[in-house]
C-alpha positions as CSV (number, residue, x, y, z in Angstrom):
1,X,-31.9,37.0,-25.2
2,X,-29.5,36.3,-22.3
3,X,-26.2,35.3,-22.0
4,X,-24.9,32.6,-19.4
5,X,-21.2,33.1,-18.7
6,X,-19.3,30.5,-17.2
7,X,-16.2,31.6,-14.5
8,X,-14.2,30.5,-11.8
9,X,-13.6,32.8,-9.4
10,X,-14.1,35.6,-11.5
11,X,-12.3,34.3,-14.5
12,X,-14.6,33.7,-17.6
13,X,-14.1,30.5,-19.1
14,X,-16.8,30.9,-22.0
15,X,-20.2,31.8,-22.7
16,X,-23.4,30.6,-24.9
17,X,-26.8,32.4,-25.1
18,X,-30.4,31.9,-24.7
19,X,-33.5,33.2,-26.5
20,X,-36.0,32.3,-24.5
21,X,-36.2,31.0,-21.1
22,X,-37.2,27.5,-22.1
23,X,-33.8,27.4,-23.1
24,X,-31.9,28.3,-20.4
25,X,-31.7,24.8,-19.2
26,X,-30.1,23.7,-21.8
27,X,-27.4,26.6,-22.1
28,X,-26.6,25.5,-18.2
29,X,-25.6,21.9,-19.5
30,X,-22.7,23.8,-21.3
31,X,-20.8,24.7,-17.8
32,X,-18.2,22.5,-16.8
33,X,-18.3,20.7,-13.4
34,X,-17.1,23.5,-10.4
35,X,-17.7,26.4,-12.9
36,X,-20.2,29.6,-11.5
37,X,-23.1,30.7,-14.3
38,X,-24.1,34.0,-14.3
39,X,-27.1,35.2,-16.3
40,X,-26.7,38.6,-17.8
41,X,-29.8,40.2,-20.0
42,X,-28.7,40.4,-23.7
43,X,-26.2,39.4,-26.1
44,X,-22.5,38.4,-25.6
45,X,-19.8,41.4,-25.1
46,X,-17.9,41.5,-28.3
47,X,-14.5,40.5,-28.4
48,X,-12.6,38.4,-26.5
49,X,-14.4,38.6,-23.0
50,X,-12.2,36.7,-20.8
51,X,-9.3,39.3,-22.0
52,X,-11.5,42.4,-21.2
53,X,-13.8,41.4,-18.1
54,X,-14.5,39.3,-15.1
55,X,-17.4,38.6,-12.7
56,X,-17.5,40.2,-9.1
57,X,-20.4,38.1,-7.6
58,X,-22.8,38.1,-10.4
59,X,-21.8,41.6,-11.5
60,X,-20.1,41.5,-14.9
61,X,-16.9,44.1,-14.6
62,X,-14.2,45.1,-16.9
63,X,-10.8,44.1,-15.9
64,X,-9.0,47.2,-14.5
65,X,-5.6,48.0,-15.9
66,X,-2.1,46.7,-14.6
67,X,-0.9,49.9,-12.5
68,X,2.7,49.1,-12.9
69,X,5.0,51.3,-15.1
70,X,8.7,51.4,-16.3
71,X,11.3,53.9,-15.4
72,X,12.6,53.6,-19.0
73,X,12.5,50.9,-22.0
74,X,16.2,50.9,-23.1
75,X,18.6,49.4,-20.8
76,X,22.5,49.7,-21.0
77,X,24.0,46.3,-22.0
78,X,25.1,44.3,-19.1
79,X,28.4,42.8,-20.7
80,X,29.4,39.2,-18.9
81,X,30.9,39.2,-15.5
82,X,30.9,43.1,-15.8
83,X,29.4,45.4,-13.2
84,X,25.7,45.8,-13.4
85,X,24.7,49.1,-11.6
86,X,21.5,51.1,-11.1
87,X,22.0,53.1,-14.4
88,X,21.8,49.8,-16.6
89,X,18.7,48.4,-15.6
90,X,15.0,49.1,-16.1
91,X,13.2,49.1,-13.1
92,X,9.5,48.3,-13.0
93,X,7.5,49.9,-10.2
94,X,4.0,49.6,-9.0
95,X,3.8,46.0,-9.2
96,X,0.8,44.2,-7.4
97,X,2.1,41.8,-4.5
98,X,2.1,38.5,-5.8
99,X,2.2,39.4,-9.4
100,X,4.0,37.0,-11.9
101,X,6.8,38.8,-14.1
102,X,7.6,36.9,-17.0
103,X,11.0,37.2,-19.4
104,X,12.2,34.9,-22.3
105,X,10.1,31.9,-20.8
106,X,11.4,32.8,-17.1
107,X,8.7,34.0,-14.5
108,X,9.3,35.5,-11.1
109,X,6.9,36.3,-8.4
110,X,7.2,39.9,-7.0
111,X,6.2,40.5,-3.7
112,X,8.1,43.6,-3.1
113,X,6.2,46.1,-5.8
114,X,9.1,46.4,-8.3
115,X,11.4,44.3,-10.9
116,X,14.4,45.5,-12.2
117,X,15.4,43.8,-15.6
118,X,19.1,43.9,-17.6
119,X,20.5,41.8,-19.9
120,X,23.8,40.2,-21.6
121,X,21.4,39.8,-24.5
122,X,21.5,42.5,-27.4
123,X,17.9,43.3,-28.6
124,X,14.2,43.8,-27.6
125,X,13.1,41.4,-24.9
126,X,9.2,41.8,-23.8
127,X,8.4,41.6,-20.0
128,X,4.7,40.8,-19.3
129,X,3.4,41.3,-15.8
130,X,0.3,39.7,-14.7
131,X,-2.2,38.8,-11.6
132,X,-5.7,38.1,-12.0
133,X,-7.8,40.1,-12.3
134,X,-5.5,42.9,-13.9
135,X,-4.9,42.7,-17.6
136,X,-1.8,41.9,-18.3
137,X,0.7,44.4,-18.9
138,X,3.5,44.4,-21.9
139,X,6.9,46.0,-22.1
140,X,9.0,46.2,-24.6
141,X,12.8,46.7,-23.5
142,X,15.2,47.3,-25.7
143,X,19.1,46.6,-24.5
144,X,21.7,47.9,-26.4
């Protein structure tokens, strides 16, 4: 058995299998226009391949972990109109240039490697850092 992975720029969009060499042309018909087809011997990898792997050329490769870290996961409440100081913020550093940071439906592109978060809204906030081919990294920050 061989598996055909369909990808664009390394990002896996889907896959199909061929049990015999005669099945391979039919499997290739599943590719969308513009997708690259990469054949790998064996069955598809388990789980959601799009979340865990990507292609470097024709080599199926595990996606690396996002290299950033937060200095803490709690932030002081920033009262409206009050002074926002560094001790009230959560700082995420080591973010690759061009990564997108999303919080509560709002996204920012990080160009300097750091992102600071504070809020007037008490409670938990999910911060998601994304940049392909890294796996997205999620932080649960408590403001209170």
